[in-house]
N, C-alpha and C positions, 0 to 999 in steps of 0.2 A: 505494499499498501503505500504511495507518493506521501510526501510529507504533507500537500497539502491538503489532502484526502484525509489523513489520520486528524488533519486539524480539526477538519469538516467534522468528522464523524465525532469526535470527543465534545467538541460544543453541540451536538444536536441530543433535543429530549429532555433538556432542563424546563424542571416547572416554569409557573411564570412566577409564581409566587416565592422558589426561590433566589435568594441574592447571588449577584454574582460575586467572585471573588474581590475581595478590595471591597468590596461596597461598600458593607459594614461598616470597616474602616472610616470608608468618609465619611458617612452618616455620622458615627459618633464622633469623629474630628469637628464634624458640626457643629453636630451638640455641644464640644466642648468650646467651641469658638464662641456661642453662646452665652456657655456657664461663664467662661470667663469674663463677658461685656456686661453678665450679671452680675458677679461678685465686684467688680469694677465699679459698676452702679452703686452695690450695699456698700461700699468703703467708700465712695461719696456719701452717699446719704446718708450716712451710720455718723460720720464723723462730720457731717452738717448738724445734724438732730443733737450730737454732744455738747457741739460749737452752745448751738442754742439754748441748750439746757445748764450751759458753764455759765452765760448771761443774763438768760431770764427766768432759772428755774423751770420746776416744772407745772406744765399747761396745759390745760383738754388735747388742743392740737398737738403739744410737741407729744404728747402721749400715744398719740394716733400715728405721727412722724416716726415715733420710737418703733413704734409694732411696725407698722410696714418696712422698716431697713430690716429689723431682725427677723421676719419673716423671708425679706429677699436676701440675707443672706445664709438663711437654713435651706431655702430652695437653694442657693449655689452648692452649697455642702452637699445636699442631697445628691442635685444634677451631679456632681464632681463623683461620688460613691457609687451613684450607677453607670456611669459611663466606665470609671477602670473596673469595675464588675463587669460588665457586656463585652469589653476587651478583655480579659480573662478568659469569658466564657467563649468567646469566639477565638480565640487564641486554642483553646482544647478542643475545641469543634475541629478547626484547622488542621490542630496534630491526629485528630483520630481521624478524618478524611483521608491524611494523607497517609498512617497506618492501613489503616481498611483499603485505597488504590492500593497498596505493595503488597496487602497480604490478598485481593482478587488476581492480580498480577500474577504471582507467585503460584494460588491454585491453580488458575487459569491453564499457564503453561504444563505445570503440570500431569491435569486431567486432559492435553492435548496429547501430551508425551504417552501417558498411558494408553491412550486410546489409539495413538500413532495417526495420530491426523496429518496431511500435507500442508504445508506453508497456505495455501490455497482454503484447504480446509478451514484451516484455523483464523484467517482471514474472515470465512463469509461467518464463522462458527462466533466469532469475537459484536459481530455487528448485529448478528441475530440476539445475542447477549443483550447487545446494548436496545435490541429495540428497536430496528429495521424490519421491515418487510421483504420478500425477495424481490421484489421491483423495485425496491430501494438501493439493496444491497447491492443489485446489476448495475444500477445507474453507479454505485458509488466506485464498483470495481471494473466501470466499464466496460463488462461482459453481455453475455444475453440471460435473457430471464431464464430461460432453456436451463444454463450452463448451472445458474446458481442452486435452482429447484435440485436437480443432480447431485452437485454439492454439499447440499442441506441433506438429501437422504443417505448419502456415504457418513456425514456427519452422524447422523439418527441412526446411522446400524454401527458403526465404528462405537459408538456411547450405549448402545446398549436404549436407544430412548424411542417413545413412537411420534414426538413430537415437540414442538416449541415449549410448551410447558412442564413439560416432563426436562428436558434439557434445561433447563434456565434454572428451574426448580433445583439443581444439582446444585449448584451454584451459591444459589442462597441460602442453603439447609448446611452447606457447609463452612459460610459465613458466618451464620447465626448458630453456628454447632447444636442443630436441632438434634435429637436422634430420631431415626426412621420409625412409626410404625409400625410397618410390616415387620421388621426386622425381629423382634419379641417373638 
């Protein structure tokens, strides 16, 4: 598979709700920037209120200003804490994604080796696992639809599965480490 096709294949089938890589960090950066602005405003208003209180003492108006400034400070602290926690969660999720991606790659290569799949059959099998239908696989590989169907039949035969669902479930079961209920 050429580099251009592989890139197209990797980017295929991302759910609409899924964030693109780096998008979470950009969003959190924006929230962090707004939080910094909020903290600056809080510092300004708090110093202004404290200056007014030292000059005129406590009044009802200054009490409200002080409460608003303190709420702004509290909001800034909560925002920073949440951004920091979200960044930690995003980093952990990325580490998990990288681990699972590597685990899947290893698992896929081991299974293909065990089934003695040819390089062409491996390409077809990978595209199948990624969710492509035979026509899309043929288009990506630049081959005829009949060729892809024949290769899929050989993949199913060599792997001992009767169709796409069974074939894909092998990888999902191995990654999830779910025991086979029929093995008991």
